[in-house]
C-alpha positions in Angstrom: -22.3 24.6 -3.6 -22.8 27.3 -1.3 -19.8 28.4 1.3 -21.9 27.7 3.9 -22.9 24.1 2.8 -19.3 23.5 1.9 -17.6 24.3 4.8 -20.2 22.6 7.4 -18.4 20.6 9.8 -14.8 22.1 9.6 -13.8 24.2 12.7 -13.8 27.4 12.2 -11.6 30.2 14.5 -12.6 33.3 12.3 -13.6 34.7 9.0 -13.0 37.6 6.9 -14.7 39.3 3.9 -16.9 36.0 3.4 -20.8 35.4 2.8 -22.0 32.0 3.3 -23.9 32.5 0.4 -21.1 32.7 -1.7 -21.1 30.4 -4.7 -17.7 27.9 -5.0 -17.1 26.4 -8.2 -14.6 23.7 -6.9 -12.1 23.2 -4.6 -7.9 23.1 -4.8 -5.0 22.6 -2.2 -2.2 22.8 -5.4 -2.3 26.5 -6.8 -0.8 24.8 -9.9 -4.2 23.5 -10.2 -6.4 26.3 -9.1 -9.2 27.1 -11.6 -11.5 31.0 -11.3 -14.4 30.4 -8.5 -12.2 27.8 -6.5 -11.8 27.8 -2.4 -8.2 26.9 -2.1 -7.1 25.0 1.2 -3.6 26.4 2.1 -1.9 23.1 4.0 1.1 23.2 6.1 3.2 20.6 4.5 6.3 18.3 5.2 8.3 19.8 2.1 6.1 23.1 1.8 4.3 25.3 3.1 0.7 25.8 1.1 0.4 28.9 2.7 3.1 30.6 0.3 1.2 29.9 -2.6 -2.3 31.8 -1.6 -0.9 34.8 -3.9 -0.9 32.1 -7.0 -4.0 31.0 -5.8 -5.4 34.1 -5.9 -3.9 35.4 -8.8 -5.3 32.5 -10.4 -9.1 33.0 -9.4 -9.7 31.7 -6.1 -12.9 33.6 -4.5 -12.0 31.8 -0.8 -8.8 30.7 1.2 -9.3 28.3 4.0 -5.8 28.1 5.9 -4.4 28.4 8.6 -2.3 31.6 9.1 -4.4 34.9 7.8 -3.2 35.9 4.3 -1.6 39.5 3.3 -3.9 39.0 0.5 -7.6 40.8 0.4 -9.5 37.9 -0.1 -12.4 36.4 1.9 -10.6 33.6 4.3 -11.6 31.3 6.7 -9.2 30.3 9.4 -9.3 26.8 10.5 -6.7 25.2 13.7 -5.8 22.5 11.1 -6.1 22.3 7.1 -6.0 18.8 6.7 -8.7 18.0 8.9 -10.8 20.6 7.0 -9.7 19.3 3.8 -11.2 16.0 4.5 -14.5 17.6 5.6 -14.9 19.7 2.6 -14.0 16.7 0.4 -16.8 14.9 1.8 -19.2 17.7 1.9 -18.1 18.5 -1.8 -19.0 14.9 -3.1 -21.9 14.3 -0.9 -20.5 11.8 1.2 -20.5 9.0 -0.7 -18.8 6.6 1.9 -21.8 6.7 3.2 -23.8 5.0 0.7 -21.2 2.3 0.7 -19.6 -0.7 3.1 -16.1 0.0 3.7 -13.2 -2.2 4.6 -9.7 -0.5 5.2 -6.6 -2.9 5.5 -3.3 -1.3 7.4 0.1 -2.6 7.8 3.4 -3.0 6.9 3.3 -6.0 4.6 0.2 -8.2 3.1 -2.0 -5.3 2.2 -2.2 -5.3 -1.4 -2.4 -9.3 -1.5 -5.3 -8.8 0.9 -7.3 -6.2 -0.5 -7.7 -8.2 -4.1 -8.2 -12.1 -2.1 -10.9 -10.1 -0.3 -12.5 -8.2 -3.3 -12.8 -11.4 -5.2 -14.6 -12.9 -2.0 -16.7 -10.2 -1.9 -17.9 -9.9 -5.3 -18.3 -13.7 -5.9 -20.1 -14.7 -2.1 -22.2 -11.4 -1.6 -22.7 -10.7 -5.6 -21.1 -7.1 -4.6 -19.5 -4.5 -7.6 -16.4 -3.9 -5.4 -14.4 -0.7 -5.4 -10.5 -1.6 -4.8 -7.9 1.3 -3.1 -4.8 0.9 -3.2 -0.8 0.7 -4.2 -0.9 -1.3 -7.6 -4.1 0.7 -8.8 -7.9 1.5 -8.5 -10.9 -0.2 -9.6 -14.6 0.6 -9.7 -15.2 -2.5 -10.5 -13.6 -3.8 -13.0 -12.7 -0.6 -14.2 -9.0 0.0 -14.0 -7.7 3.5 -12.1 -4.4 4.3 -12.2 -2.9 6.1 -8.6 0.6 7.5 -7.7 0.0 6.6 -3.7 -1.4 3.7 -1.5 -3.8 6.5 -0.6 -4.9 9.5 -2.0 -5.5 12.8 -0.8 -8.2 13.2 0.9 -10.0 15.0 -1.3 -9.2 13.0 -4.1 -10.1 9.8 -2.2 -13.6 11.4 -1.2 -13.8 12.1 -5.5 -13.0 8.3 -6.1 -15.5 7.2 -3.9 -18.1 9.3 -5.1 -16.8 7.7 -8.7 -17.0 4.2 -7.1 -20.7 5.2 -6.0 -22.1 6.9 -8.8 -20.7 3.3 -10.7 -23.2 1.2 -8.3 -20.3 -0.3 -6.2 -22.0 -1.2 -2.6 -18.3 -1.9 -0.9 -15.2 -0.7 -1.1 -11.7 -2.4 -0.1 -8.7 -0.3 0.1 -5.2 -0.3 1.7 -4.8 2.4 4.3 -1.1 3.7 4.7 0.4 4.9 7.8 1.1 8.2 6.0 -2.3 8.4 5.4 -3.5 8.2 8.5 -1.2 10.4 10.3 -1.1 13.2 7.2 -5.5 12.7 7.8 -5.8 11.5 4.4 -8.7 8.9 5.5 -10.1 11.8 8.4 -14.0 11.4 9.0 -14.5 7.4 7.1 -16.4 5.3 8.8 -15.1 1.8 8.4 -17.4 -0.9 9.0 -14.4 -3.3 9.1 -10.0 -2.6 9.9 -7.3 -4.8 9.1 -3.9 -4.6 10.3 -1.7 -7.3 9.2 1.8 -6.9 10.9 4.4 -4.4 12.0 8.0 -4.2 10.3 10.5 -1.6 10.2 9.9 1.0 7.3 8.9 4.2 6.7 11.4 5.4 9.3 12.0 8.4 7.6 8.7 9.7 8.0 8.0 8.6 11.4 11.3 8.7 13.2 10.7 5.8 15.7 8.9 2.7 15.4 6.7 3.7 18.3 5.4 6.2 16.1 5.1 4.4 12.9 2.9 1.6 15.2 0.9 4.4 16.4 -0.2 5.7 13.5 -1.5 2.6 12.0 -3.5 2.6 15.6 -5.3 5.2 14.4 -7.5 3.1 11.9 -9.0 1.3 14.6 -10.6 4.5 15.9 -12.5 4.5 12.9 -14.0 1.6 12.3 -16.8 -0.9 13.7 -15.0 -4.3 13.6 -11.1 -4.6 14.1 -9.1 -7.6 12.7 -5.7 -7.7 14.2 -2.9 -10.2 13.6 -2.7 -11.5 17.2 0.6 -13.0 16.5 2.4 -10.0 15.9 4.5 -8.7 18.6 2.9 -4.9 18.0 -0.4 -5.9 18.1 -1.1 -5.0 21.3 -0.2 -1.2 20.9 -2.2 -1.0 17.8 -5.0 -2.4 19.2 -5.1 -0.6 22.7 -6.3 2.2 21.4 -9.2 1.0 19.7 -12.8 2.0 19.9 -14.3 -0.7 18.0 -14.8 -4.7 18.6 -12.0 -7.0 18.1 -11.8 -9.6 16.3 -8.0 -11.9 16.6 -6.3 -14.1 14.0 -3.1 -16.4 14.1 -2.3 -19.6 14.8 -3.4 -21.7 18.6 -6.1 -19.4 20.5 -7.0 -16.7 18.3 -10.8 -15.7 17.0 -9.9 -17.2 13.6 -6.8 -19.3 14.0 -4.9 -22.2 11.5 -3.9 -25.7 11.9 -2.5 -28.3 10.0 -0.6 -25.9 8.2 1.2 -27.1 4.8 3.3 -25.3 3.0 4.9 -26.3 -1.2 5.4 -24.3 -4.4 1.4 -24.7 -4.8 0.6 -22.4 -2.6 -0.5 -22.6 1.3 -2.7 -25.3 3.2 -4.9 -25.1 6.8 -6.9 -26.1 8.8 -8.9 -22.6 9.4 -11.3 -22.3 12.3 -13.4 -19.9 14.2 -15.9 -20.4 17.2 -18.9 -21.9 14.8 -17.3 -23.0 12.2 -13.6 -25.6 11.2 -13.0 -25.2 7.2 -9.7 -26.7 4.9 -9.1 -24.2 3.0 -6.1 -23.5 0.0 -4.6 -20.8 -1.3 -2.1 -20.9 -4.7 0.0 -18.5 -3.4 3.3 -19.8 -1.6 5.1 -18.7 1.5 4.0 -18.8 4.9 3.3 -15.5 5.4 0.6 -16.0 3.1 -1.1 -18.4 5.8 -1.4 -15.1 7.5 -2.8 -12.8 4.8 -5.4 -15.4 4.0 -6.7 -15.7 7.7 -6.9 -12.0 7.4 -9.1 -11.8 4.6 -11.2 -15.2 5.9 -11.7 -12.5 9.2 -12.9 -9.7 7.6 -15.0 -12.0 5.1 -16.4 -13.1 8.4 -17.0 -9.9 9.8 -18.9 -8.5 6.4 -21.2 -11.8 6.5 -19.7 -14.5 4.6 -18.9 -17.6 6.3 -15.3 -19.4 6.2 -16.8 -22.3 4.1 -18.0 -19.7 1.3 -14.4 -17.7 1.3 -12.0 -20.9 0.8 -14.3 -22.0 -2.1 -13.5 -18.6 -3.8 -9.6 -18.3 -2.6 -9.1 -21.8 -3.8 -9.4 -20.5 -7.3 -8.4 -16.8 -7.1 -5.8 -15.9 -9.6 -2.1 -14.3 -8.4 -2.0 -10.7 -7.1 0.6 -8.8 -9.8 4.0 -8.4 -8.3 3.7 -10.5 -5.5 5.4 -13.9 -5.7 4.5 -13.2 -9.4 5.8 -15.7 -11.5 7.7 -14.4 -15.5 7.9 -16.7 -18.4 11.5 -17.5 -18.7 13.6 -19.1 -21.7 15.4 -21.6 -19.4 15.1 -24.3 -17.0 15.0 -21.9 -14.4 12.1 -20.0 -12.1 11.9 -16.2 -12.2 9.6 -14.4 -9.6 8.7 -10.6 -9.2 8.0 -9.9 -5.5 7.6 -5.9 -4.2 9.2 -7.3 -1.4 10.8 -3.5 -0.6 11.1 -4.1 3.4 13.4 -6.5 6.0 10.5 -8.3 6.7 9.3 -8.9 3.7 12.2 -9.9 2.0 13.1 -12.6 4.5 9.3 -13.4 3.9 9.6 -14.2 0.3 13.1 -16.0 0.2 12.2 -18.3 3.3 8.9 -19.0 1.3 11.3 -19.8 -2.3 13.6 -21.8 -0.4 10.9 -24.1 0.5 10.2 -25.4 -3.0 13.6 -24.5 -5.1 15.1 -27.4 -6.4 18.2 -25.2 -7.6 19.9 -22.0 -6.1 17.9 -19.2 -4.8 19.1 -16.0 -6.1 17.6 -12.8 -5.5 18.0 -9.2 -7.0 17.2 -6.2 -5.3 18.2 -2.3 -4.4 16.7 -0.3 -2.3 15.0 2.9 -2.4 16.8 6.6 -2.6 15.5 8.8 0.0 13.7 6.3 2.1 14.8 5.1 5.4 18.4 4.5 5.6 18.7 2.3 8.2 16.7 -0.4 6.9 19.4 -1.2 4.0 21.9 -3.4 5.7 19.0 -5.0 7.4 17.9 -6.0 4.1 21.6 -7.0 2.6 21.8 -8.9 5.9 18.5 -10.8 4.9 19.6 -11.8 1.5 23.2 -12.7 2.1 21.3 -15.2 5.0 18.7 -16.3 3.0 20.0 -16.6 -1.1 22.6 -18.8 -2.0 23.4 -15.9 -4.4 22.5 -11.7 -4.5 23.0 -9.5 -7.4 22.8 -5.8 -5.8 21.0 -3.0 -7.7 19.2 0.2 -8.0 15.0 0.8 -6.7 14.0 4.2 -7.8 17.0 6.2 -6.3 15.3 9.3 -6.8 18.2 12.2 -5.8 20.5 9.8 -3.8 23.9 8.7 -5.4 22.8 4.5 -6.3 26.4 4.1 -5.5 26.1 5.5 -2.0 22.7 3.8 -1.6 24.4 0.5 -2.5 27.7 0.9 0.0 24.6 1.5 2.7 23.4 -2.2 1.6 27.0 -3.5 1.2 27.1 -3.0 5.1 25.1 -5.7 5.9 26.7 -7.9 3.8 30.3 -8.0 5.2 32.3 -10.9 5.1 29.9 -12.6 2.2 31.5 -11.6 -0.6 32.1 -14.6 -2.2 27.8 -14.6 -2.3 26.9 -11.5 -4.6 27.5 -9.1 -7.4 26.9 -6.0 -7.8 25.6 -4.5 -11.0 23.9 -0.6 -10.5 22.0 -0.5 -13.8 18.9 -2.4 -12.4 18.3 -3.7 -16.6 21.9 -4.8 -16.6 21.5 -6.6 -13.5 18.0 -8.8 -14.8 20.5 -9.2 -17.6 23.2 -10.9 -15.7 20.9 -12.9 -13.6 19.1 -14.4 -16.4 22.8 -14.6 -18.6 24.1 -16.7 -15.1 20.7 -18.8 -14.5 21.3 -22.6 -13.5 19.3 -25.4 -14.3 16.3 -25.5 -11.2 17.4 -22.1 -9.6 14.6 -19.5 -8.7 15.4 -16.3 -9.2 13.4 -13.2 -7.4 13.4 -9.9 -9.1 12.6 -8.1 -5.5 11.6 -4.3 -4.7 9.9 -3.3 -8.2 6.7 -5.6 -7.8 3.8 -4.0 -9.9 6.0 -1.1 -10.8 6.7 -0.2 -14.6 9.1 2.9 -13.6 12.3 4.3 -11.8 12.4 7.2 -10.5 15.7 8.5 -10.7 16.6 12.3 -9.5 13.0 13.5 -9.6 12.1 12.0 -13.2 9.8 8.7 -13.3 11.4 6.9 -16.2 9.6 3.6 -17.5 11.2 0.4 -16.4 8.6 -2.9 -16.5 10.9 -6.1 -15.2 8.2 -8.3 -17.2 9.0 -6.4 -20.4 12.8 -6.7 -20.0 12.7 -10.5 -18.9 10.7 -10.9 -22.3 12.9 -9.0 -24.8 16.2 -10.3 -23.6 15.0 -14.0 -23.1 14.4 -13.6 -27.3 17.9 -12.1 -27.7 19.3 -15.1 -25.9 17.5 -17.0 -27.8 18.8 -15.9 -30.7 22.2 -15.8 -29.9 21.7 -19.5 -28.6 
């Protein structure tokens, strides 16, 4: 591709030594992956500055640099005021704007994003007979093909490549989680969404955003680049999220929302309620338990409605939708108790899942959880407090300690559990903690393994080690039976 084609729409301050007809054979923003003939995009990051890797990129064969600061190396370069925005535009040009050929729905919020994307994908596939791409925390999917993922929303260039892969595979629709990091860091810059969805906002990622207001405002960016904004009218942050929205607004929730729920019934088999909008009223049932599923389901119904699917048709699909991996996911155990795996890793999410379990547990509610290292420390005592209040017994353990000392993380959690010492035990090693939970299970108990969800690893230091809770439970169940 010619340099002039690649830079179309990129804001430029100046250019030095460039030829519009220069042939570019690839694009990189990581010097370790730079190849001969590449355009290297130097981005100012939050952990490192890409400009200091320009010499390495030049050494590896980059023929032009797109950057914010003039490099010392003698190489054709283009100065731009914002490399992140520029990378997003370059990616759009390199992959020939595949998103414009599909109908995109973006879902943002602290909790519920993954469940909402999977349920909406199910509806679009069955009701519109569409081939749907999915991008999110668990995995990426091109129809039925699974593509592993490293983060909720990929970097802008990879995202455009994923869109191209989906379009070339015949996808007509894409449903994707859009994280606050992605919005703030412009990974979805220039992407036009048919529908944007806001599920809720509770404390998370303050290590990055600093304040809840900043976190909220990052979420709100989605609604400046979509045609219809679907939002949770019952969330206290909804007004702020939507105040800068440049789109049609559709609310969901109980009471007077555009898509509302009434006659709500909760039990171990799931949630049931009556959904209503201006022209429809239908009974709805989803086989995932928990009061939070009412809100998630309303978000799905409202988004599907905005995409042309009636409440009635959506409800027919939801009645038979499968569980989402790592979201209130049952795991087989040998005893007369129930074990669930859930991704709950925020105070609000932990409260939600424990309240849900409290509604159907015949015995004790037991929760095993930890908190991630190198992340928002302020939520740790809040999670400890939630566990102490809502569970009958708590097993405090590790969850991706990263470069922090696991004992220090646990100490932060225990600060929120003062006065409840008889209700918890600390087992730092997560595998041993799961063994402890299974060894001490009683008839009728519901044990929630919280925090890992779909993850099959534990990050210790900078190393990602294999850890799949499903495997741990299955292997230890065999050992228990052999000892019996």
